[in-house]
C-alpha positions as a Python dict, from the first residue, in 0.01 Angstrom:
ca = {
    (1, 'X'): (0, 0, 0),
    (2, 'X'): (123, 151, 323),
    (3, 'X'): (247, -54, 615),
    (4, 'X'): (-18, -92, 875),
    (5, 'X'): (80, -36, 1240),
    (6, 'X'): (-113, 36, 1556),
    (7, 'X'): (59, 372, 1582),
    (8, 'X'): (-97, 476, 1255),
    (9, 'X'): (-450, 425, 1396),
    (10, 'X'): (-610, 715, 1579),
    (11, 'X'): (-636, 671, 1959),
    (12, 'X'): (-1012, 708, 1950),
    (13, 'X'): (-1044, 409, 1714),
    (14, 'X'): (-834, 196, 1949),
    (15, 'X'): (-1048, 308, 2241),
    (16, 'X'): (-1364, 213, 2051),
    (17, 'X'): (-1210, -123, 1962),
    (18, 'X'): (-1120, -186, 2327),
    (19, 'X'): (-1465, -85, 2447),
    (20, 'X'): (-1624, -313, 2186),
    (21, 'X'): (-1412, -610, 2297),
    (22, 'X'): (-1496, -546, 2664),
    (23, 'X'): (-1868, -523, 2580),
    (24, 'X'): (-1847, -848, 2379),
    (25, 'X'): (-1667, -1032, 2662),
    (26, 'X'): (-1914, -895, 2916),
    (27, 'X'): (-2204, -1017, 2700),
    (28, 'X'): (-2051, -1364, 2666),
    (29, 'X'): (-1981, -1402, 3038),
    (30, 'X'): (-2302, -1239, 3160),
    (31, 'X'): (-2554, -1386, 2915),
    (32, 'X'): (-2424, -1688, 2727),
    (33, 'X'): (-2235, -1876, 3005),
    (34, 'X'): (-2529, -1874, 3251),
    (35, 'X'): (-2760, -1973, 2967),
    (36, 'X'): (-2540, -2275, 2889),
    (37, 'X'): (-2540, -2376, 3257),
    (38, 'X'): (-2918, -2341, 3263),
    (39, 'X'): (-2947, -2556, 2948),
    (40, 'X'): (-2731, -2829, 3104),
    (41, 'X'): (-2943, -2824, 3421),
    (42, 'X'): (-3263, -2846, 3215),
    (43, 'X'): (-3119, -3136, 3011),
    (44, 'X'): (-3056, -3321, 3337),
    (45, 'X'): (-3410, -3256, 3456),
    (46, 'X'): (-3550, -3372, 3122),
    (47, 'X'): (-3357, -3700, 3140),
    (48, 'X'): (-3477, -3756, 3500),
    (49, 'X'): (-3838, -3695, 3398),
    (50, 'X'): (-3803, -3926, 3097),
    (51, 'X'): (-3673, -4198, 3330),
    (52, 'X'): (-3972, -4151, 3560),
    (53, 'X'): (-4210, -4161, 3261),
    (54, 'X'): (-4053, -4487, 3141),
    (55, 'X'): (-4087, -4643, 3486),
    (56, 'X'): (-4452, -4531, 3497),
    (57, 'X'): (-4510, -4695, 3157),
    (58, 'X'): (-4373, -5019, 3300),
    (59, 'X'): (-4588, -4993, 3614),
    (60, 'X'): (-4910, -4894, 3435),
    (61, 'X'): (-5018, -5251, 3342),
    (62, 'X'): (-4956, -5361, 3702),
    (63, 'X'): (-5168, -5072, 3825),
    (64, 'X'): (-5457, -5166, 3596),
    (65, 'X'): (-5426, -5529, 3709),
    (66, 'X'): (-5447, -5422, 4075),
    (67, 'X'): (-5745, -5196, 4002),
    (68, 'X'): (-5923, -5484, 3829),
    (69, 'X'): (-5851, -5720, 4119),
    (70, 'X'): (-5965, -5463, 4375),
    (71, 'X'): (-6299, -5425, 4196),
    (72, 'X'): (-6373, -5797, 4229),
    (73, 'X'): (-6640, -5862, 4486),
    (74, 'X'): (-6508, -6023, 4801),
    (75, 'X'): (-6757, -6191, 5032),
    (76, 'X'): (-6801, -6021, 5369),
    (77, 'X'): (-6806, -6347, 5563),
    (78, 'X'): (-6647, -6684, 5512),
    (79, 'X'): (-6871, -6986, 5516),
    (80, 'X'): (-6699, -7246, 5728),
    (81, 'X'): (-6806, -7604, 5663),
    (82, 'X'): (-6916, -7845, 5931),
    (83, 'X'): (-6611, -8026, 6069),
    (84, 'X'): (-6570, -8386, 5953),
    (85, 'X'): (-6315, -8662, 5993),
    (86, 'X'): (-6106, -8771, 5695),
    (87, 'X'): (-6153, -9148, 5648),
    (88, 'X'): (-5840, -9365, 5674),
    (89, 'X'): (-5896, -9484, 5319),
    (90, 'X'): (-5871, -9127, 5189),
    (91, 'X'): (-5543, -9034, 5359),
    (92, 'X'): (-5349, -9114, 5042),
    (93, 'X'): (-5560, -8848, 4861),
    (94, 'X'): (-5422, -8563, 5077),
    (95, 'X'): (-5170, -8444, 4813),
    (96, 'X'): (-5443, -8432, 4547),
    (97, 'X'): (-5665, -8238, 4789),
    (98, 'X'): (-5396, -7971, 4829),
    (99, 'X'): (-5326, -7975, 4455),
    (100, 'X'): (-5694, -7896, 4394),
    (101, 'X'): (-5684, -7610, 4648),
    (102, 'X'): (-5372, -7470, 4480),
    (103, 'X'): (-5535, -7499, 4137),
    (104, 'X'): (-5849, -7314, 4248),
    (105, 'X'): (-5644, -7034, 4403),
    (106, 'X'): (-5397, -6997, 4116),
    (107, 'X'): (-5091, -7106, 4314),
    (108, 'X'): (-4821, -7356, 4224),
    (109, 'X'): (-4795, -7641, 4471),
    (110, 'X'): (-4431, -7713, 4550),
    (111, 'X'): (-4459, -7983, 4818),
    (112, 'X'): (-4712, -8170, 5033),
    (113, 'X'): (-4558, -8388, 5303),
    (114, 'X'): (-4797, -8581, 5529),
    (115, 'X'): (-4628, -8692, 5853),
    (116, 'X'): (-4771, -9041, 5897),
    (117, 'X'): (-4594, -9090, 6230),
    (118, 'X'): (-4830, -8834, 6386),
    (119, 'X'): (-5127, -9038, 6263),
    (120, 'X'): (-4975, -9363, 6387),
    (121, 'X'): (-4957, -9222, 6742),
    (122, 'X'): (-5336, -9244, 6755),
    (123, 'X'): (-5424, -8881, 6815),
    (124, 'X'): (-5690, -8881, 6545),
    (125, 'X'): (-5506, -8619, 6342),
    (126, 'X'): (-5229, -8611, 6084),
    (127, 'X'): (-4971, -8336, 6041),
    (128, 'X'): (-4926, -8196, 5689),
    (129, 'X'): (-4637, -7973, 5579),
    (130, 'X'): (-4707, -7794, 5253),
    (131, 'X'): (-4533, -7532, 5038),
    (132, 'X'): (-4701, -7332, 4760),
    (133, 'X'): (-4601, -7028, 4550),
    (134, 'X'): (-4807, -6749, 4397),
    (135, 'X'): (-4887, -6380, 4412),
    (136, 'X'): (-5042, -6212, 4715),
    (137, 'X'): (-5404, -6248, 4606),
    (138, 'X'): (-5341, -6617, 4529),
    (139, 'X'): (-5207, -6669, 4883),
    (140, 'X'): (-5528, -6518, 5018),
    (141, 'X'): (-5743, -6739, 4795),
    (142, 'X'): (-5539, -7045, 4897),
    (143, 'X'): (-5614, -6975, 5263),
    (144, 'X'): (-5984, -6917, 5186),
    (145, 'X'): (-6003, -7247, 4996),
    (146, 'X'): (-5818, -7422, 5279),
    (147, 'X'): (-6080, -7289, 5520),
    (148, 'X'): (-6348, -7464, 5314),
    (149, 'X'): (-6192, -7807, 5377),
    (150, 'X'): (-6398, -7979, 5649),
    (151, 'X'): (-6104, -8192, 5770),
    (152, 'X'): (-5880, -7904, 5878),
    (153, 'X'): (-5840, -7920, 6253),
    (154, 'X'): (-5597, -7628, 6286),
    (155, 'X'): (-5321, -7438, 6112),
    (156, 'X'): (-5024, -7474, 6343),
    (157, 'X'): (-4772, -7262, 6157),
    (158, 'X'): (-4782, -7029, 5859),
    (159, 'X'): (-4482, -6857, 5698),
    (160, 'X'): (-4497, -6626, 5397),
    (161, 'X'): (-4172, -6532, 5223),
    (162, 'X'): (-4102, -6307, 4928),
    (163, 'X'): (-3944, -6503, 4641),
    (164, 'X'): (-3843, -6317, 4322),
    (165, 'X'): (-4179, -6224, 4166),
    (166, 'X'): (-4413, -6405, 4402),
    (167, 'X'): (-4477, -6524, 4758),
    (168, 'X'): (-4391, -6862, 4905),
    (169, 'X'): (-4640, -6998, 5157),
    (170, 'X'): (-4528, -7265, 5404),
    (171, 'X'): (-4802, -7421, 5616),
    (172, 'X'): (-4806, -7677, 5893),
    (173, 'X'): (-5163, -7807, 5917),
    (174, 'X'): (-5339, -8066, 6129),
    (175, 'X'): (-5611, -8264, 5950),
    (176, 'X'): (-5872, -8456, 6148),
    (177, 'X'): (-5841, -8818, 6036),
    (178, 'X'): (-5976, -9141, 6169),
}
């Protein structure tokens, strides 16, 4: 077998080889590299969309819950009871009264603190500080149920704070007592 050298190849063959290599490199840089960049960009978009789909799957039950709650019939007007005076003998039942209101509205009662010094001053009313926790619709129902109590003289202060997954409602209320 003869020794193979580049000088033994015809010039036209080397030219064709060079042109073929240039065409191959041009194809790789012009077609394949941009396609790879496009694939990487599309992979990023796909992962973003999958993340949004997963978050929508998490939020879907909450959405259906809100739709169900919004379809519940809400009365147009509130029926306010005739104002009455809480008898002195029933003052010790104030915490159970607020516990019942919290139970009807779906809230958790944290504290009920009657201020007996305000009653001892002889003003005919007793100050109640109360704290309850629940979701937004429960806070609304708590206030509606509180409005049904005939002994409520006035709500002096109301504070609603966001706590983790629910709302915390702090109320300062005057009850008519005698």
